[in-house]
C-alpha positions in Angstrom: 69.7 -48.5 54.7 66.4 -51.1 55.1 64.9 -48.4 57.7 65.3 -45.8 54.8 63.7 -48.0 52.4 60.9 -48.6 54.5 60.1 -44.9 55.4 60.6 -44.0 52.0 58.0 -46.8 50.6 55.5 -45.3 53.6 55.6 -41.7 52.1 55.3 -43.4 48.6 52.0 -44.8 49.5 50.7 -41.7 51.2 51.7 -40.0 48.2 49.5 -42.7 46.4 46.7 -42.4 48.3 46.6 -38.8 48.0 47.0 -39.2 44.3 43.9 -41.5 44.2 41.8 -39.0 46.4 42.9 -36.3 44.2 41.7 -38.2 41.3 38.6 -38.7 42.8 38.2 -35.1 43.7 39.0 -34.3 40.0 36.6 -36.3 38.6 33.5 -35.0 41.3 34.9 -31.3 39.9 34.4 -32.4 36.4 30.8 -33.9 37.0 29.8 -30.6 38.9 31.2 -28.4 35.9 29.1 -30.5 33.4 26.0 -30.1 35.8 26.7 -26.3 36.0 26.9 -26.2 32.4 23.9 -27.9 31.9 22.0 -25.7 34.6 23.3 -22.6 32.7 21.8 -23.7 29.5 18.7 -24.4 31.3 18.8 -20.9 32.9 19.5 -18.9 29.8 16.5 -20.5 28.1 14.0 -20.1 30.8 15.4 -16.4 31.2 14.9 -15.9 27.2 11.3 -17.4 27.8 10.6 -15.3 30.7 11.7 -12.1 28.9 9.4 -13.3 26.0 6.9 -13.7 28.2 7.3 -10.0 30.2 7.6 -8.3 26.9 4.4 -9.8 25.7 2.7 -9.0 29.2 3.9 -5.5 28.8 2.7 -5.2 25.3 -0.8 -6.5 26.4 -0.9 -4.1 29.4 -0.1 -1.2 27.3 -2.8 -2.0 24.6 -5.3 -2.7 27.7 -4.6 0.3 29.2 -4.7 2.3 25.4 -8.5 0.7 24.9 -9.5 1.9 28.4 -8.2 5.7 28.2 -9.8 5.8 24.9 -12.9 4.3 25.9 -12.8 7.1 29.1 -12.1 9.7 26.4 -15.1 8.7 24.1 -17.1 9.1 27.3 -15.9 12.6 28.3 -16.1 13.8 24.3 -19.4 12.8 23.9 -20.4 14.4 27.1 -18.5 17.6 25.9 -20.6 17.3 22.7 -23.9 16.6 24.4 -23.1 19.8 26.9 -22.3 22.1 24.2 -24.2 21.2 21.0 -26.9 18.9 22.8 -29.6 21.7 22.4 -29.0 21.2 18.5 -30.7 17.9 18.8 -34.2 19.3 20.1 -34.3 21.5 17.0 -33.0 18.5 14.8 -35.9 16.3 16.0 -38.6 19.1 15.8 -37.9 20.0 12.4 -39.3 16.6 10.5 -41.8 16.3 13.3 -43.3 19.4 12.7 -43.7 18.5 8.8 -45.4 15.6 9.8 -47.4 17.2 12.0 -48.6 19.6 9.1 -49.4 16.2 7.2 -51.5 14.8 9.9 -53.4 18.0 11.1 -52.8 16.7 14.5 -51.1 19.9 16.1 -52.3 23.2 16.1 -50.9 26.2 14.3 -50.4 27.8 17.4 -48.8 25.1 19.1 -46.3 24.8 16.2 -45.6 28.6 16.3 -45.1 28.3 20.2 -42.5 25.7 19.7 -40.7 27.3 16.8 -40.6 30.4 19.3 -39.1 28.7 21.7 -36.3 26.9 20.0 -35.2 30.3 18.2 -34.7 31.5 21.8 -33.2 28.5 23.2 -30.5 27.9 20.1 -29.3 31.2 19.2 -26.6 31.2 16.3 -28.0 27.9 14.8 -29.5 28.0 11.1 -32.1 25.5 11.6 -34.1 27.2 14.4 -35.2 30.3 12.3 -36.0 27.8 9.5 -38.5 25.9 11.8 -40.2 29.7 12.6 -40.5 30.1 8.8 -42.0 26.9 8.4 -44.5 27.7 11.3 -45.4 30.9 10.1 -45.7 29.7 6.4 -48.3 27.2 8.1 -50.2 30.2 9.3 -49.9 32.2 6.5 -48.0 35.0 7.7 -45.8 36.3 4.6 -44.0 39.3 6.3 -42.6 36.7 9.4 -42.0 33.9 7.1 -39.9 35.8 4.9 -37.8 37.4 7.6 -37.2 33.9 9.5 -36.2 32.5 5.8 -33.9 35.4 5.5 -32.2 34.9 9.1 -31.7 31.3 8.6 -30.2 32.2 5.1 -27.8 34.3 6.9 -26.6 32.0 9.2 -26.3 29.1 6.7 -27.1 29.7 2.9 -26.3 26.3 1.9 -28.0 24.3 4.4 -31.1 26.8 4.5 -31.2 26.4 0.3 -30.9 22.7 0.6 -33.1 22.4 3.4 -36.4 24.7 1.8 -35.8 22.8 -1.6 -36.4 19.7 0.0 -39.3 20.8 1.9 -41.0 22.3 -1.2 -40.2 19.3 -2.9 -42.1 17.4 0.1 -45.1 19.3 -0.5 -45.2 18.7 -4.4 -43.9 22.5 -5.2 -41.8 21.1 -7.9 -40.8 24.3 -9.8 -40.0 26.2 -6.2 -38.3 23.4 -5.4 -36.1 23.1 -8.1 -35.4 26.9 -8.0 -34.0 26.8 -4.3 -32.2 23.6 -5.7 -30.7 25.8 -8.6 -30.0 28.6 -6.2 -27.8 26.1 -4.0 -26.0 24.7 -6.9 -24.9 28.2 -8.6 -23.8 29.2 -5.0 -21.2 26.3 -4.5 -17.7 26.2 -5.6 -16.9 22.4 -6.8 -13.2 22.7 -5.3 -14.7 23.7 -1.7 -18.3 22.1 -1.0 -19.7 22.2 2.3 -20.5 18.9 4.3 -24.2 19.2 3.6 -23.5 18.4 0.0 -23.8 14.6 0.9 -27.5 15.6 0.9 -27.4 16.1 -2.7 -25.8 12.8 -3.5 -28.4 11.0 -1.6 -31.0 13.0 -3.3 -29.8 11.7 -6.5 -30.1 8.0 -4.8 -33.7 8.4 -3.8 -35.0 10.4 -7.1 -35.9 13.2 -4.4 -36.1 16.4 -6.6 -38.1 14.3 -9.8 -37.3 14.7 -13.6 -36.4 18.4 -13.5 -34.0 18.3 -10.4 -32.4 15.2 -11.6 -31.8 16.8 -15.0 -30.4 20.2 -13.4 -28.2 18.0 -11.2 -27.0 15.8 -13.8 -26.0 18.4 -15.9 -24.3 20.6 -12.9 -22.4 17.7 -11.4 -21.3 16.2 -14.9 -19.8 19.8 -15.5 -18.1 19.8 -12.3 -16.6 16.5 -12.5 -15.3 17.4 -15.9 -13.6 20.2 -14.6 -12.0 18.9 -11.7 -11.2 15.4 -13.6 -8.9 17.9 -15.8 -6.5 18.2 -13.0 -3.9 15.2 -12.4 -3.1 16.4 -8.8 -6.8 15.8 -8.3 -7.3 12.5 -9.9 -4.1 11.1 -7.8 -5.5 12.5 -4.7 -8.6 10.1 -5.2 -6.4 7.4 -6.2 -4.3 7.6 -3.4 -7.6 7.4 -0.8 -8.4 4.4 -2.6 -5.2 2.6 -2.4 -5.3 3.4 1.4 -8.7 1.9 1.5 -7.1 -1.3 0.1 -4.3 -1.0 2.5 -6.8 -0.8 5.2 -8.0 -4.2 4.6 -4.4 -5.9 4.5 -4.5 -9.3 6.4 -2.6 -9.9 9.3 0.7 -11.5 9.3 1.0 -15.0 8.7 4.1 -15.7 11.1 2.2 -18.7 13.0 1.6 -20.6 9.8 5.4 -20.4 8.8 7.5 -20.9 12.3 10.7 -22.2 10.4 10.7 -19.7 7.6 10.5 -16.8 10.4 13.4 -18.4 12.2 15.7 -19.0 9.0 15.0 -17.0 6.2 16.3 -13.2 6.0 13.5 -12.7 3.4 10.3 -13.6 5.5 9.4 -9.7 6.5 9.1 -9.6 2.4 7.3 -13.1 2.2 4.8 -11.7 4.6 4.3 -8.7 3.3 3.3 -10.2 -0.1 1.1 -13.1 1.3 -0.8 -10.6 3.3 -1.5 -8.3 0.6 -2.3 -11.2 -1.9 -4.9 -12.1 0.7 -6.3 -8.9 0.4 -7.5 -9.7 -3.1 -10.5 -11.7 -1.6 -11.4 -9.5 1.3 -11.9 -6.6 -1.7 -13.9 -8.7 -3.6 -16.2 -9.7 -0.7 -16.6 -6.5 0.7 -17.8 -4.7 -2.5 -19.5 -7.5 -3.5 -21.8 -6.8 -0.6 -22.1 -3.2 -1.2 -23.3 -3.7 -4.9 -25.4 -6.7 -3.6 -27.2 -4.8 -1.0 -30.8 -4.7 -1.6 -32.3 -1.4 -1.5 -36.1 -0.7 -1.4 -36.9 2.9 -2.3 -40.1 4.5 -0.4 -43.3 4.6 -2.6 -44.5 7.9 -0.9 -42.3 11.3 -1.8 -43.1 12.2 1.9 -41.3 9.5 3.2 -38.2 9.6 0.8 -37.6 13.3 1.3 -38.2 13.0 5.2 -35.4 10.7 5.4 -33.1 13.0 3.7 -34.0 15.9 5.8 -33.2 13.6 8.6 -29.9 13.5 7.3 -29.3 17.3 6.4 -30.7 18.5 9.8 -28.4 15.8 11.8 -25.4 16.7 10.2 -23.3 18.3 12.9 -21.8 22.0 12.4 -18.5 22.7 11.6 -17.6 23.6 15.2 -18.1 20.2 16.3 -15.8 19.0 14.0 -12.6 18.9 16.0 -14.5 17.2 18.4 -15.7 14.7 16.4 -12.3 14.2 14.9 -11.1 13.4 18.4 -14.2 11.1 19.1 -13.3 9.0 15.4 -9.7 8.5 16.6 -10.8 7.3 20.0 -13.3 4.8 18.5 -10.4 3.5 16.2 -8.1 2.8 19.0 -11.0 0.9 20.8 -12.0 -1.0 17.6 -7.9 -1.7 16.8 -7.7 -3.3 20.3 -5.3 -0.5 21.7 -2.8 -0.4 18.7 -2.2 3.3 18.5 -0.4 3.0 15.4 -3.2 1.2 13.5 -5.6 3.7 15.1 -3.9 6.7 14.1 -3.2 5.0 10.5 -7.2 4.4 10.1 -8.3 7.9 11.3 -5.9 9.5 8.8 -6.7 7.6 5.8 -10.6 8.8 6.9 -9.5 12.3 8.3 -11.0 14.1 4.8 -14.6 13.2 6.5 -14.0 15.5 8.8 -12.9 18.6 6.7 -15.2 21.7 7.0 -15.0 21.7 3.0 -14.3 18.8 0.5 -14.0 18.9 -3.4 -16.6 17.3 -5.5 -14.6 14.4 -6.1 -13.5 13.7 -2.6 -17.1 13.9 -1.5 -18.0 11.1 -4.0 -14.9 9.2 -2.7 -16.2 9.6 1.2 -19.6 8.7 0.0 -18.0 5.7 -1.3 -15.7 4.5 1.5 -17.1 6.4 4.8 -20.8 6.8 3.6 -21.7 7.1 7.7 -19.2 10.1 8.5 -21.0 12.1 5.9 -24.4 10.7 6.6 -25.3 9.0 3.4 -27.1 5.8 2.9 -26.1 2.5 1.4 -28.0 3.2 -1.5 -25.9 6.5 -2.0 -22.9 4.4 -1.4 -23.2 2.1 -4.0 -23.8 4.9 -6.2 -20.8 6.9 -5.2 -18.7 3.5 -5.6 -19.6 3.1 -9.0 -19.0 6.9 -9.8 -15.3 6.1 -8.5 -14.7 3.2 -10.6 -11.7 4.7 -12.6 -9.7 5.6 -9.4 -10.9 2.1 -7.6 -9.6 0.4 -10.7 -6.1 2.4 -11.1 -5.6 1.8 -7.0 -6.5 -1.9 -7.4 -4.0 -2.5 -10.4 -1.2 -0.6 -8.3 -1.8 -2.2 -5.3 -1.6 -5.6 -7.2 1.5 -4.6 -9.3 3.6 -3.4 -5.9 3.1 -6.8 -4.2 3.8 -9.3 -7.4 6.8 -7.1 -7.6 7.8 -7.8 -4.0 8.0 -11.4 -4.4 11.7 -12.4 -3.4 13.5 -13.9 -6.3 16.0 -15.5 -4.4 14.9 -17.0 -1.0 17.4 -18.2 1.5 18.3 -19.7 4.7 20.5 -18.6 7.3 22.4 -20.0 10.0 24.9 -18.6 12.2 24.0 -18.9 16.2 26.3 -18.8 19.1 26.3 -21.7 21.3 27.9 -22.2 25.0 29.9 -25.5 25.6 31.9 -25.9 29.2 31.9 -22.1 29.8 33.2 -21.5 26.0 31.2 -19.8 23.0 31.1 -21.6 19.8 30.2 -19.2 17.2 28.9 -20.6 14.4 29.9 -18.3 11.1 26.8 -17.2 9.1 25.8 -19.8 6.3 23.6 -18.6 3.7 22.0 -21.1 1.1 19.4 -20.5 -1.5 16.0 -22.4 -2.3 17.1 -22.3 -5.7 18.9 -25.0 -5.2 18.0 -28.4 -4.4 17.5 -29.4 -1.0 20.1 -32.1 -0.7 22.7 -29.7 -1.9 21.4 -27.6 0.9 21.9 -30.2 3.7 25.3 -31.2 2.2 26.6 -27.5 2.2 25.2 -27.0 5.6 26.7 -30.2 7.2 30.2 -29.2 5.5 30.0 -26.0 7.0 29.1 -27.3 10.8 31.8 -29.5 10.4 34.6 -27.4 9.0 33.9 -24.9 11.9 32.8 -27.5 14.7 35.9 -29.7 14.6 38.7 -27.2 15.4 36.7 -25.9 18.1 36.1 -29.5 19.7 39.9 -30.0 19.1 40.7 -26.9 21.0 39.7 -28.9 24.0 42.0 -31.7 23.6 44.8 -32.3 26.4 48.1 -30.2 25.7 50.3 -33.6 26.3 53.2 -31.5 24.8 52.9 -28.5 27.0 52.4 -30.7 30.0 54.8 -33.0 29.9 57.9 -30.9 29.3 57.6 -29.5 33.1 57.5 -33.4 33.9 60.6 -34.1 31.9 62.6 -31.2 33.5 61.8 -32.2 37.3 63.0 -35.7 36.5 66.1 -34.7 34.8 66.7 -32.5 37.8 66.1 -35.3 40.2 68.5 -37.1 38.6 71.2 -34.9 38.2 71.2 -33.6 42.0 70.0 -36.6 44.0 71.9 -39.2 41.6 75.1 -37.4 42.2 75.2 -38.9 45.9 72.6 -42.0 45.6 71.7 -43.5 42.1 69.0 -45.6 43.8 67.4 -42.8 45.9 67.2 -40.6 42.6 65.3 -43.4 40.9 62.9 -44.1 43.6 61.9 -40.4 43.8 61.8 -40.1 39.9 59.5 -43.1 40.2 57.3 -41.3 42.7 57.4 -38.0 41.1 56.9 -39.6 37.6 53.7 -41.7 39.1 52.2 -38.9 40.7 52.3 -36.3 38.1 51.4 -39.0 35.5 48.3 -39.6 37.4 47.5 -35.9 37.2 48.0 -35.6 33.9 45.9 -38.8 33.1 43.0 -37.3 35.0 43.7 -34.2 33.4 43.6 -36.2 29.9 40.4 -37.7 30.8 38.6 -34.7 32.2 39.5 -33.1 28.6 38.3 -36.1 26.5 35.0 -35.6 28.6 34.8 -31.9 27.8 35.5 -33.0 24.0 32.6 -35.7 24.3 30.3 -33.3 25.9 30.9 -30.5 23.4 30.5 -32.9 20.4 27.4 -34.0 21.7 26.1 -30.9 21.9 27.3 -29.4 18.7 26.2 -32.7 16.9 22.5 -32.2 18.4 22.7 -28.5 17.2 24.0 -29.4 13.9 21.0 -31.9 13.5 18.6 -29.2 14.7 19.9 -26.8 11.9 19.2 -29.8 9.1 15.9 -30.3 10.6 14.8 -26.7 10.6 16.4 -26.3 7.0 14.1 -28.9 5.8 10.9 -27.9 7.5 11.8 -24.3 6.2 11.9 -26.0 2.5 8.6 -27.9 3.2 7.0 -24.1 4.2 8.3 -22.2 1.3 6.6 -24.6 -0.8 3.4 -24.3 1.2 3.8 -20.6 1.1 3.9 -20.6 -2.6 0.8 -22.4 -3.2 -1.2 -20.3 -0.5 0.1 -17.2 -2.3 -0.7 -18.5 -6.0 -4.2 -19.5 -4.7 -4.4 -15.8 -2.8 -3.2 -14.1 -6.0 -5.5 -16.4 -8.3 -8.3 -14.1 -7.1 -7.3 -11.1 -8.6 -9.0 -11.6 -12.0 -12.2 -11.8 -10.4 -11.6 -8.5 -8.1 -10.7 -6.4 -11.2 -13.5 -7.8 -13.4 -15.9 -6.6 -10.5 -14.3 -3.1 -10.1 -14.8 -2.9 -13.9 -18.4 -3.5 -14.0 -18.8 -1.1 -11.5 -19.7 1.6 -13.9 -22.7 -0.3 -15.2 -24.2 -0.6 -11.2 -26.4 2.2 -11.9 -29.2 2.7 -14.4 -28.4 4.4 -17.4 -24.9 5.8 -18.4 -24.3 7.9 -15.7 -23.6 7.2 -11.9 -26.0 10.0 -10.9 -29.2 9.0 -12.9 -31.7 7.6 -10.1 -35.5 6.9 -9.9 -38.4 9.4 -9.6 -40.8 8.7 -6.8 -43.9 7.0 -7.6 -45.9 10.0 -6.4 -44.6 12.0 -9.4 -44.6 9.5 -12.2 -48.3 8.9 -11.3 -49.1 12.5 -11.4 -47.5 13.2 -14.9 
């Protein structure tokens, strides 16, 4: 019997050693599991950062590629314009040069006629070539050739030819003949479909180029056109929309970098950002149009210089055949200006598409001269008068813009939390929590803390060791040992039960310790997440206060901006935006 006890003792000792080693291995595995969990969390964070960096890199590469393609396209289009229409430039440069040559008397009539003949041959179908032949023959007192050349120029482009000779005659101080050509031009115009050369009329008004008689004719004609077109609600709405697009194009960029916590936790952030960007636009509009109206303009004292400037604008205006290329060129320039952002470039190009139409109504010409004078070849002086003439549309567009963003201020700004967390290879999903910033911050903190505790504690409790479930098999085994072995030896049954119970108990204890460690780890992770949520809530509340301050400050500029727009109708001398000066030469002559 003693030998049996000794052998049984040896077996129990071996089992105990195995249990100890098993316990050490279980502890080691538990530590490794925790290390794997930490590494997994770190890997996920690094993958997210890598993904964000990759997307940012892709976006930057796309923008860079768009800019490069646009720059290449600009060069190609410019070469195409030079190839197809470059010969027109020579004629354009010659026109004013020929008039100045007549003034100075430094060029012989034969040379002038030779140049005119050459340009007529080299540029078929271009209206300005026969007009230059007419000038040369007029200088040589060749009435027959002059009339034939005028007729041919008029056949090719009656509008531009009429304006050209009106300006040339005005330059030579032939007032009555100049006004006759001007009247001929105006009577032939449809105010709902004016050619692109009409911008020269606005430029002439700003410069006072046609004198008192011409100014009165223009005032009466344009006032009648305006009254007719203003009867159309659709026509007025079109101009208001164009001015609204102008204001929208000045909207400031997103302020997301200033309010990172609101971006993160506030569902209403896109709306807040939209409102602030538009409120800040008030200052931009004020600065831009104050600069336009305050810009100094020094008119020329010489009639010839004033008319030469206008003639330069008339003859350098590109023809309708060039418009598709010019439109494409404008879009690609917009792509470059917007750093490769195709959507922004397309929006800018669409907003200015009227500048590249073959015909425009009179109201649209005014608006285009005010918003994009370079597109139709007018000067800052003309822009100033055009902006004043558009005061009513500008004011309505500004009022609608202000009304829209003020109405867009959210009445209930909320915070939202509901993030998933990985804990010990399981995912804890915090159900969405919403809290309104109309409530005190302390109430929000209490509510968020309670929300966390309500859903966090059951998740942590799920890691508790299931003693009841694990102890039932042990009890059944022990009962079996006592029944089976105890039937022939109670002592052996007790020893066997003690050994099995001890070993099994060690395993259960190690399992319970591992479960406790998992619980502690889960509690630590989730407690930290809860504290971060509370920190983000406080930061978002502070940023919302800052947002309100900045929004009110930006919106406070609106009255000054409105007053500036209201004052535009007094920007030109007299009651009409089309009144302008008369040049000194005429004033002294009269």
